[in-house]
C-alpha positions in Angstrom: 130.3 57.9 100.5 129.6 54.4 99.2 127.8 51.5 101.0 131.0 49.7 101.9 132.2 52.9 103.9 128.9 53.4 105.5 129.0 49.6 106.7 132.4 50.1 108.1 131.6 53.3 110.1 128.2 51.6 111.6 130.2 48.7 112.7 133.0 50.3 114.5 130.4 52.6 116.2 128.3 50.0 117.3 131.4 48.0 118.7 132.7 51.1 120.7 129.2 51.7 122.2 129.1 47.9 123.4 132.4 48.1 125.0 131.5 51.3 126.9 128.3 49.7 128.2 130.2 46.5 129.4 132.8 48.4 131.0 130.2 50.4 133.0 128.4 47.2 133.9 131.5 45.4 134.9 132.4 48.5 137.2 129.1 48.7 138.6 129.3 45.0 139.8 132.7 45.5 141.6 131.7 48.6 143.6 129.5 48.5 146.9 127.5 51.6 147.7 127.4 52.3 151.4 125.4 54.5 153.6 127.9 57.4 155.3 127.2 55.9 158.8 128.4 52.3 157.5 131.3 53.9 156.0 132.4 55.3 159.4 131.8 51.9 161.1 134.2 50.2 158.5 136.6 53.0 159.1 136.5 52.7 162.8 137.0 48.8 162.7 140.0 49.6 160.3 138.6 47.7 157.3 139.5 50.4 155.0 142.7 49.9 153.0 142.8 53.1 150.9 140.4 56.1 150.6 139.8 59.0 148.1 137.7 61.9 149.4 136.2 64.3 146.9 133.5 67.1 147.6 130.6 65.1 147.5 131.7 61.5 148.1 134.2 59.2 149.4 135.5 56.1 147.4 138.2 53.6 148.4 139.1 49.8 148.6 138.4 47.4 151.4 141.1 45.3 153.1 139.3 42.1 152.6 136.2 42.1 150.2 132.9 42.7 151.7 129.9 40.9 150.2 132.1 39.9 147.3 133.2 43.4 146.5 136.4 45.1 146.9 135.6 48.7 146.4 133.1 51.1 148.0 131.7 54.4 147.5 129.8 56.7 149.9 128.3 60.1 149.6 129.7 62.5 152.3 128.2 64.3 155.3 129.5 67.3 156.9 131.9 66.3 159.9 130.1 68.2 162.5 126.7 67.0 161.5 128.2 63.4 161.3 129.7 63.7 164.9 126.2 64.7 166.2 124.3 62.1 164.3 126.4 59.3 165.6 125.0 59.9 169.0 121.6 58.5 167.8 121.0 54.9 166.8 120.2 55.5 163.2 121.9 55.2 159.7 122.5 58.3 157.5 124.1 59.2 154.5 124.9 62.3 152.1 123.0 62.9 149.2 122.8 65.7 146.1 120.1 67.7 144.8 121.1 66.6 141.5 119.4 63.5 139.8 120.8 61.6 137.1 118.2 63.4 134.7 119.6 66.9 135.8 123.0 65.5 135.5 122.3 64.4 132.1 120.5 67.5 130.9 123.3 69.9 132.4 125.7 67.9 130.0 123.5 67.4 127.0 121.6 70.7 126.8 124.6 72.7 126.1 125.7 70.3 123.4 122.2 70.4 121.8 122.1 74.2 122.0 125.4 74.4 120.3 124.5 71.7 117.7 121.2 73.6 117.2 122.9 76.8 116.6 125.4 75.3 114.2 122.5 73.7 112.1 120.7 77.0 111.9 123.6 78.8 110.7 124.4 75.9 108.2 120.9 76.1 106.8 120.9 79.9 106.3 124.2 79.7 104.6 123.1 76.9 102.3 119.8 78.9 101.6 121.9 81.1 99.2 120.2 84.3 100.0 121.1 87.6 98.4 124.3 88.1 100.2 125.9 87.1 103.7 126.6 83.5 104.3 124.4 82.2 101.4 126.7 83.8 98.9 129.9 81.9 100.5 128.5 78.4 101.0 126.1 78.3 97.8 128.4 80.4 95.8 128.8 78.1 92.9 125.3 76.9 92.9 122.8 78.0 90.1 119.9 80.0 91.4 117.6 78.8 88.8 113.9 78.1 89.8 112.7 74.9 88.8 109.0 74.4 88.0 107.5 71.0 87.2 105.4 70.9 84.3 102.3 71.0 86.5 103.6 74.1 88.2 104.1 76.4 85.3 100.2 77.0 85.2 100.5 78.3 81.7 99.8 77.1 78.2 99.2 78.6 74.8 95.7 79.2 75.6 97.0 81.8 78.2 99.0 83.5 75.3 97.3 85.8 72.8 98.3 88.6 70.3 101.5 86.8 69.2 100.3 84.1 66.8 103.5 83.9 64.7 105.7 83.5 67.8 103.5 80.7 69.0 103.5 78.9 65.6 107.3 78.9 65.7 107.6 77.7 69.4 104.9 75.1 68.6 108.0 73.2 66.9 109.7 73.0 70.1 106.9 71.4 71.9 106.6 68.8 69.2 110.2 68.1 69.4 110.1 67.6 73.3 107.1 65.4 72.9 108.2 63.4 70.1 112.1 63.5 69.3 112.2 60.7 67.0 109.9 62.4 64.6 112.7 64.9 63.8 115.4 62.6 64.0 114.3 60.3 61.4 115.4 62.8 58.8 118.4 63.8 60.5 117.1 67.1 61.8 117.6 68.4 65.1 116.0 71.2 67.0 117.8 74.7 67.3 120.2 74.7 70.4 119.0 78.0 71.5 116.1 80.3 70.7 116.1 84.0 71.5 112.9 85.8 72.1 113.4 89.5 71.1 110.8 92.2 71.7 109.9 95.2 73.8 109.3 94.8 77.5 105.8 93.6 78.4 105.2 91.7 75.3 105.0 88.4 76.8 108.3 86.8 76.3 108.6 85.1 79.6 105.0 83.9 79.4 105.7 82.4 75.9 108.8 80.3 77.5 106.6 79.2 80.3 103.8 78.2 78.0 106.3 76.0 76.0 107.1 74.1 79.2 103.5 73.8 80.2 102.6 72.5 76.7 105.4 70.0 76.6 105.0 68.8 80.2 108.7 69.1 81.0 110.7 70.5 83.9 111.4 74.2 83.5 114.4 75.9 84.6 113.9 79.8 84.9 116.8 82.2 85.8 117.6 86.1 85.2 121.0 86.9 83.3 121.8 88.9 86.4 121.7 86.2 88.9 124.9 84.6 87.3 127.1 87.3 88.2 128.5 88.0 91.8 131.3 90.0 93.3 133.6 87.1 93.4 135.6 86.0 90.3 134.6 82.5 88.9 131.0 82.4 90.4 129.3 83.1 87.1 131.1 80.5 85.2 130.3 77.9 88.0 126.8 78.8 88.2 126.5 78.2 84.4 128.1 74.8 84.7 125.9 73.9 87.6 122.8 74.9 85.7 123.5 72.9 82.7 124.4 69.9 84.9 121.0 70.2 86.6 119.4 70.1 83.0 121.2 67.1 81.9 119.9 65.3 84.8 116.4 66.5 84.3 116.3 66.1 80.5 114.0 66.5 78.5 113.6 70.0 80.1 113.7 73.8 79.2 116.2 76.2 80.2 115.0 79.8 80.2 117.4 82.9 80.8 115.6 86.0 81.0 117.3 89.4 80.5 120.3 87.6 78.5 121.7 91.0 77.8 122.8 91.1 81.6 125.0 88.0 80.7 125.8 88.2 76.9 126.7 91.7 76.4 129.4 92.1 73.8 133.0 91.4 75.1 135.4 94.5 75.2 138.5 95.0 73.3 140.2 95.7 76.7 139.9 93.0 79.3 141.2 92.3 82.8 139.4 95.0 84.7 137.6 93.1 87.6 133.9 93.0 87.1 134.3 93.2 83.3 136.6 90.2 82.9 134.3 88.2 85.3 131.4 88.8 82.9 133.5 87.7 80.2 134.4 84.4 81.9 130.7 83.8 82.4 129.8 84.3 79.0 132.6 82.2 77.6 131.4 79.3 79.9 127.9 79.8 78.4 129.4 79.6 74.9 131.3 76.4 75.9 128.2 75.0 77.2 126.2 75.9 74.2 128.9 74.1 72.0 129.0 71.1 74.3 125.4 69.8 74.9 123.7 67.7 72.5 120.1 69.0 71.5 119.0 65.3 70.7 119.0 64.7 74.7 115.9 66.9 74.9 117.5 70.2 76.3 116.1 73.4 74.8 117.6 76.8 75.8 115.3 79.7 75.6 116.3 83.3 76.3 114.8 86.9 76.0 115.9 90.3 75.6 114.6 93.7 74.8 118.3 94.8 73.8 119.5 92.3 71.1 121.8 95.0 69.7 124.1 94.8 72.7 124.7 90.7 72.5 128.0 89.4 71.7 128.1 88.1 68.1 129.6 84.9 69.1 126.4 84.2 71.0 124.3 84.7 68.0 126.1 82.6 65.5 124.5 79.6 64.0 125.0 76.6 66.3 124.4 78.6 69.5 121.2 80.8 69.3 120.2 79.5 66.0 116.8 81.1 65.8 115.5 84.4 66.8 111.8 85.0 67.4 110.5 88.5 67.4 107.8 89.2 70.0 106.4 92.6 69.0 103.6 94.8 70.0 100.4 93.2 69.1 98.2 94.9 66.5 94.6 95.6 66.6 93.2 92.0 66.2 96.1 90.6 68.7 95.2 93.4 71.3 91.4 92.2 71.2 92.6 88.6 71.5 94.8 89.6 74.6 91.8 91.4 76.4 89.6 88.4 75.8 92.1 86.4 77.9 92.6 89.0 80.7 88.7 89.6 81.3 88.3 86.0 82.4 86.9 86.2 85.8 85.9 89.9 85.3 82.2 90.8 85.0 81.6 92.9 82.1 78.7 95.2 81.3 76.7 94.5 77.9 78.0 97.9 76.6 81.5 96.7 76.5 83.3 96.5 73.1 86.5 94.9 73.2 87.3 95.8 69.6 86.7 99.4 70.5 88.9 99.0 73.4 91.5 97.6 71.1 91.2 100.6 68.7 92.1 103.0 71.3 94.9 101.2 72.6 97.5 101.1 69.8 101.1 100.6 71.2 99.8 98.8 74.3 101.7 95.5 75.1 100.2 92.4 76.8 101.5 93.7 80.0 99.8 97.1 79.4 96.4 95.4 78.4 96.5 93.4 81.8 97.1 96.5 83.6 94.2 98.2 81.7 91.7 95.5 82.7 92.9 95.7 86.4 92.6 99.5 86.5 89.1 99.3 84.9 88.0 96.6 87.5 89.4 99.0 90.5 87.6 102.0 89.1 84.4 100.0 88.8 84.8 98.8 92.5 85.5 102.3 93.6 82.3 103.4 92.3 80.5 100.4 93.8 79.6 99.0 90.3 78.5 95.5 89.8 80.1 95.2 86.5 82.9 96.9 84.5 81.6 99.2 82.0 83.0 100.7 78.7 83.4 104.1 80.7 85.7 102.2 83.2 87.8 100.9 80.4 88.1 104.3 78.6 88.8 106.0 82.0 91.5 103.3 82.5 93.1 104.0 79.1 93.3 107.8 80.1 94.6 107.0 83.4 97.4 104.8 82.0 98.2 107.3 79.1 97.5 110.6 80.7 97.6 110.2 84.4 95.3 110.6 87.3 92.9 113.4 87.4 93.9 116.0 89.7 90.8 118.1 90.4 92.3 119.4 93.5 94.6 121.6 91.2 92.5 124.8 90.7 93.4 126.9 87.9 92.6 130.6 87.7 89.8 132.0 85.4 92.6 133.2 82.9 94.6 130.0 82.7 91.3 128.0 82.3 90.4 129.9 79.3 93.8 129.5 77.7 93.9 126.0 78.3 90.3 125.6 76.9 91.3 127.5 73.6 94.5 125.7 73.3 93.0 122.1 73.4 89.9 123.1 71.2 92.5 124.4 68.7 94.1 120.7 68.7 90.7 119.2 68.2 89.5 121.4 65.4 92.8 121.1 63.5 92.5 117.4 63.9 88.9 117.5 62.4 89.9 119.8 59.4 93.4 118.3 58.1 93.2 115.6 55.4 94.9 113.0 57.5 94.4 112.6 61.4 92.9 110.2 63.9 89.2 111.3 64.9 89.0 113.1 68.2 87.7 110.9 70.9 87.6 113.4 73.9 88.9 116.7 74.9 89.4 117.5 78.5 90.7 120.4 80.7 90.9 118.5 83.7 94.7 118.6 85.0 96.6 115.2 85.2 99.2 114.0 87.4 101.8 114.0 84.7 101.8 117.7 84.6 99.3 118.1 81.9 96.7 120.9 82.3 94.5 119.4 79.6 94.5 116.7 76.7 93.2 115.9 73.5 92.6 112.2 72.9 92.6 110.9 69.3 91.4 107.3 68.4 92.8 105.5 65.3 90.6 103.6 63.2 93.1 100.8 62.2 96.9 100.0 62.5 99.2 101.5 60.1 102.8 100.7 59.6 103.7 103.4 56.8 103.3 107.2 57.0 103.5 109.6 54.3 105.2 112.9 54.2 101.6 114.6 53.9 100.5 112.6 57.1 103.5 113.6 58.9 102.8 117.3 57.8 99.2 117.2 59.2 100.4 115.6 62.4 102.7 118.8 62.9 99.8 121.0 62.1 97.7 119.5 64.8 100.6 119.8 67.3 101.0 123.4 66.4 97.4 124.2 66.6 97.4 124.7 70.3 99.9 127.6 70.3 98.0 129.1 67.0 94.8 129.0 69.0 96.2 131.1 71.7 97.9 133.5 69.5 94.5 134.2 67.7 92.5 134.7 70.7 94.9 136.1 73.3 97.5 137.8 70.9 100.4 136.3 72.6 101.6 132.8 73.3 102.6 130.8 76.6 104.8 127.9 77.8 101.7 125.6 77.3 102.8 124.3 74.1 106.3 123.3 75.1 105.6 119.4 74.7 104.0 120.1 71.4 106.8 121.9 70.2 109.3 119.4 71.2 107.2 116.5 69.3 106.7 118.8 66.0 110.5 119.3 66.2 111.3 115.7 66.4 109.0 114.9 63.5 110.6 117.7 61.3 114.1 116.6 62.2 113.1 112.9 61.3 111.6 113.9 57.9 114.9 116.0 57.2 117.7 113.7 58.6 116.3 110.0 58.4 113.4 110.0 55.9 114.8 112.2 53.0 111.6 113.8 52.7 113.1 117.4 52.0 114.5 117.9 48.6 116.8 120.8 49.6 118.7 118.7 52.0 118.5 115.5 50.0 117.7 111.8 50.4 120.7 110.9 52.4 120.2 109.3 56.0 122.1 111.9 58.2 121.2 110.5 61.5 120.1 107.0 62.7 117.6 106.1 65.3 119.7 103.9 67.7 118.9 102.2 70.9 118.6 103.9 74.3 122.3 103.6 74.8 123.9 102.7 71.6 125.1 105.6 69.4 125.0 108.3 72.0 127.7 110.0 73.7 128.2 110.4 77.5 125.9 113.3 77.7 123.0 111.2 76.1 123.2 113.4 72.6 123.3 111.5 69.0 126.6 111.9 67.4 126.2 114.0 64.0 128.1 112.8 61.2 128.0 115.6 58.7 129.4 118.8 57.9 128.3 122.1 59.4 127.3 123.5 56.1 124.7 120.6 56.1 123.9 121.1 59.8 122.7 124.6 58.7 120.7 123.3 55.9 119.0 120.7 58.5 118.3 123.5 60.8 116.7 125.7 57.8 114.8 122.8 56.8 113.3 121.8 60.2 112.6 125.5 60.8 110.6 125.9 57.6 108.6 122.7 58.2 107.5 124.0 61.6 106.8 127.4 60.2 104.6 125.9 57.5 102.8 123.7 60.0 102.1 126.8 62.2 100.7 128.7 59.4 98.5 125.8 58.3 97.2 125.6 61.8 96.5 129.4 62.1 94.7 129.5 58.8 92.4 126.4 59.8 91.7 128.1 63.0 91.1 131.4 61.5 88.4 130.0 59.1 86.8 128.3 62.2 87.2 131.0 64.7 83.5 131.2 65.9 83.7 127.6 66.4 87.0 127.8 68.2 85.3 130.4 70.7 81.9 128.4 71.2 83.9 125.1 71.7 86.3 126.6 74.4 83.1 128.0 76.1 81.5 124.6 76.0 84.7 123.1 77.4 85.0 125.5 80.1 81.4 124.8 81.1 81.6 120.9 81.0 85.3 120.3 81.5 85.2 117.3 79.2 83.5 117.1 75.9 83.1 114.4 73.0 82.3 114.9 69.3 78.7 114.0 70.1 78.5 117.0 72.3 80.2 119.4 69.9 80.0 118.5 66.3 82.6 120.6 64.8 85.3 118.4 66.1 84.0 115.2 64.5 85.3 114.1 61.4 83.0 112.8 58.5 82.9 109.1 58.4 84.4 109.1 54.9 87.2 111.2 55.8 88.7 109.4 58.8 92.2 108.4 58.5 95.0 107.6 60.9 98.7 107.5 60.9 99.3 104.2 62.4 100.5 105.7 65.7 97.6 106.4 67.6 99.2 106.0 71.0 101.8 108.8 70.1 98.7 110.9 69.2 97.1 110.4 72.6 100.3 111.1 74.4 100.7 114.3 72.4 97.5 115.3 73.7 98.0 114.0 77.2 101.0 116.5 77.6 100.3 119.3 75.3 99.6 121.8 78.0 101.3 122.7 81.2 
């Protein structure tokens, strides 16, 4: 409503109120209020021309004006009571228990109650909650949370371990702070930047850090919040989001979990929810084509499943740049730990580089959880500071689960588990390529393991040779080999070892082309969690039955060779196997310091670049 319309409404409302007040005033001046006894006197004298009787009062007109007034009103008194009162020389009149205030309240209170209830419902409807009225009134509005530059609370100082991604995003900050610098040579910032990486690597944190560094508004929304049960809602919310962003430019729009919104469109459309998602995606594509990046709107998005995104979304001119935010390497993990230990009281024996060494594969979120778990453990034991033992225990808790000392194993089972774990440890110490053993334990864990062998890598590795893979299979098979040597029979305790060793052997044959009898062709590809799998979750095999037989024979041969190698190593160290198992039964947890045969010589240490997998192997190898 413009100012002219507002003036007209105000004028006519004021005029109506004035007219009503004047009419009430004029009416009050022409009416005489009488006592009921006076009314009876006038009535007896014949001065009343006409009369109207209601439940509580009488009102009428005089034949001749009285005191300049033509009309009168008087409150009634019961007829019997009036007849009795007339005997006495006194004036009397009727009355009411209600005052003008109570009358006003009786009229106004219901109106106010109704108005208040109506306003409450409108506010609830406008709040736009997860459903109900909100989804009806606010259905086409964007659900983006808007943070001012001072509210994100995150800068690049809070982000560590992803230096390459930070360097690329620094350009975005420079553009938002100084657009003319890029415009002088005709360059413009990419319209869209897609952050790709595993969950927990800090994609959302990076986006908020860009907003904090650039000091601009930050619109944050999840891809799933665009789609509702009603057709057309998602497209309306996309339009509303970009409209808000244009008003707040320069700003940043961040869409988390983009795969929920930008999944590749199906060849068959028109089936309800699927068609609605396509409309939402089409609207997003239209908005990306329509806005000018020179106005200062930067679109950031994050996903951990880039393979499912629509090709039209990733083409040049929309999401121009993809930035990989991967799991941090050892140096990055140490930097992330330094960020998360701020405010944590650490003991002098804490070595963050050593903690980073035993946590390969951990993401930034995992490391934050690690520090928090260590602080909880220190608090639980009433410690004043977090020690290295607390951090190590936190790693074990995250990887292997909580100790279950209440699970009491029988004597025979404990002996079998002790020899099983010692078999892993001795094999790891005596093969050419293996991570050094960090700890061996036979304390049951919450994930179902009856014991575990933890290995600690010395450095990050990104390539693994065939010899290193075969040594890993040997270490995995050593637990069952130890049971066979000592008890002359095997148990179900090596089920997880067998599964992992089989996976390694199959990948050597079908993916890495490391077995000459099968050839160097890639027979199976490692796909995403959903892509490339059928309805039953199995990988589709694209080779002949004869080739499948050759694959199965090659896998069996690799496993048999690994088992034979493990048995040979343990046979040569049989006395150490027995003495180590006896020590493990006594102490439940031992380290290479306590039992030297499981320690690798310093010049002989190596790692396979996937120490976390080695830890998990040990964590789940028994039970």
